[in-house]
C-alpha positions as MATLAB code, in Angstrom:
seq = 'MDKIAVLSLSMAMIGGISWFFFGNKDDGKKPENSSEKIKKVELNISGMHCAGCVAGIEATLKATEGVITASVNLATSKGVFEYDPSKISKEQIIQKIKDLGYDASEDLQNFEKKS';
ca = [
      -0.121   -0.015    0.139;
       2.895    2.509    0.638;
       4.690    1.904   -2.761;
       1.265    2.717   -4.511;
       1.121    5.930   -2.290;
       4.804    6.754   -3.070;
       4.396    5.952   -6.818;
       1.435    8.174   -7.152;
       2.884   10.994   -5.101;
       5.915   10.822   -7.408;
       3.955   10.746  -10.788;
       1.867   13.803   -9.450;
       5.198   15.697   -8.833;
       6.758   14.769  -12.023;
       3.588   16.112  -13.807;
       3.717   19.204  -11.884;
       7.437   19.909  -12.549;
       6.997   19.070  -16.139;
       3.733   21.468  -16.837;
       5.780   24.181  -14.917;
       8.807   23.966  -17.452;
       7.108   22.764  -20.529;
       3.197   23.716  -20.340;
       1.460   26.159  -22.417;
       2.598   29.481  -21.606;
       0.601   31.735  -23.706;
      -0.323   34.612  -21.569;
      -1.104   36.982  -24.305;
       2.044   38.035  -24.969;
       2.089   38.236  -28.563;
       1.458   41.447  -30.283;
      -1.761   41.391  -32.431;
      -0.885   41.160  -36.178;
       2.072   43.388  -35.893;
       4.764   40.817  -36.878;
       6.476   43.739  -37.972;
       7.290   44.681  -34.283;
       8.756   41.318  -33.342;
      12.555   41.114  -33.728;
      14.463   37.591  -33.527;
      18.292   37.328  -32.269;
      20.215   34.160  -32.195;
      22.936   34.320  -29.228;
      25.549   31.934  -28.425;
      25.437   30.587  -24.813;
      28.343   29.080  -22.804;
      28.329   27.545  -19.371;
      25.477   25.099  -20.139;
      26.211   21.384  -18.519;
      22.544   19.788  -18.837;
      18.906   20.419  -19.769;
      18.206   22.193  -16.547;
      20.409   24.861  -17.460;
      18.733   25.011  -20.778;
      15.132   24.846  -18.912;
      16.198   27.432  -16.343;
      17.240   30.101  -19.188;
      14.192   29.229  -21.373;
      11.718   29.730  -18.262;
      13.502   33.106  -17.238;
      13.374   34.288  -20.494;
       9.811   33.327  -21.288;
       8.456   34.931  -17.991;
      10.292   38.194  -18.884;
       8.185   40.981  -20.248;
       8.671   41.637  -23.873;
      10.144   38.053  -24.599;
       7.683   36.130  -27.085;
       9.637   33.026  -27.421;
      12.775   31.430  -26.149;
      14.584   28.549  -27.622;
      17.693   27.128  -26.391;
      19.846   24.332  -27.786;
      22.576   22.524  -25.628;
      24.289   21.026  -28.364;
      24.831   23.640  -30.353;
      25.198   26.474  -27.433;
      22.625   28.528  -29.164;
      19.731   30.263  -28.449;
      17.144   32.039  -30.468;
      14.962   34.567  -29.046;
      12.006   36.497  -30.538;
      11.010   39.874  -28.613;
       9.169   43.119  -28.823;
      11.917   45.901  -28.922;
       9.335   48.581  -27.865;
       9.602   46.317  -24.138;
      13.241   44.948  -24.134;
      16.510   45.189  -25.920;
      18.611   42.147  -27.223;
      21.195   43.549  -24.608;
      18.886   43.424  -21.807;
      18.321   39.817  -23.150;
      21.960   38.862  -23.048;
      22.160   40.723  -19.480;
      19.372   38.624  -18.128;
      21.461   35.156  -19.322;
      24.486   36.632  -17.618;
      22.584   37.280  -14.552;
      21.689   33.525  -14.459;
      25.405   32.857  -14.648;
      25.801   31.984  -18.207;
      27.912   33.924  -21.123;
      25.873   35.236  -24.137;
      27.194   36.960  -27.047;
      25.857   37.876  -30.491;
      29.501   37.754  -31.931;
      30.536   34.335  -33.067;
      34.230   35.440  -33.842;
      35.224   36.423  -30.278;
      32.921   33.821  -28.576;
      34.542   31.094  -26.494;
      32.560   27.880  -25.823;
      32.738   26.933  -22.209;
      31.142   23.881  -21.328;
];
């Protein structure tokens, strides 16, 4: 009986954590019919070691006002972010990533991959 309770609680916790990181975050942040307002930036990100690093960066940036989408790839050390430049700048996005303890840069020439 105890094993069933532990299993049920574990499954509920895994479901909750998955929903938190990967659930639908559509909270009306996309500008209405104004795709010309949206800009896209691809950044090189170093210092990531695992999927948790990726999830943390994506979750933080998705929760930031002005950021519409955030997609980070651990294998390529790149992140693609769509944002509304009237609310946030690419420099502020880079600073947010640096505040999390990673390095981010748009410049591939002077970028050193640290993993």
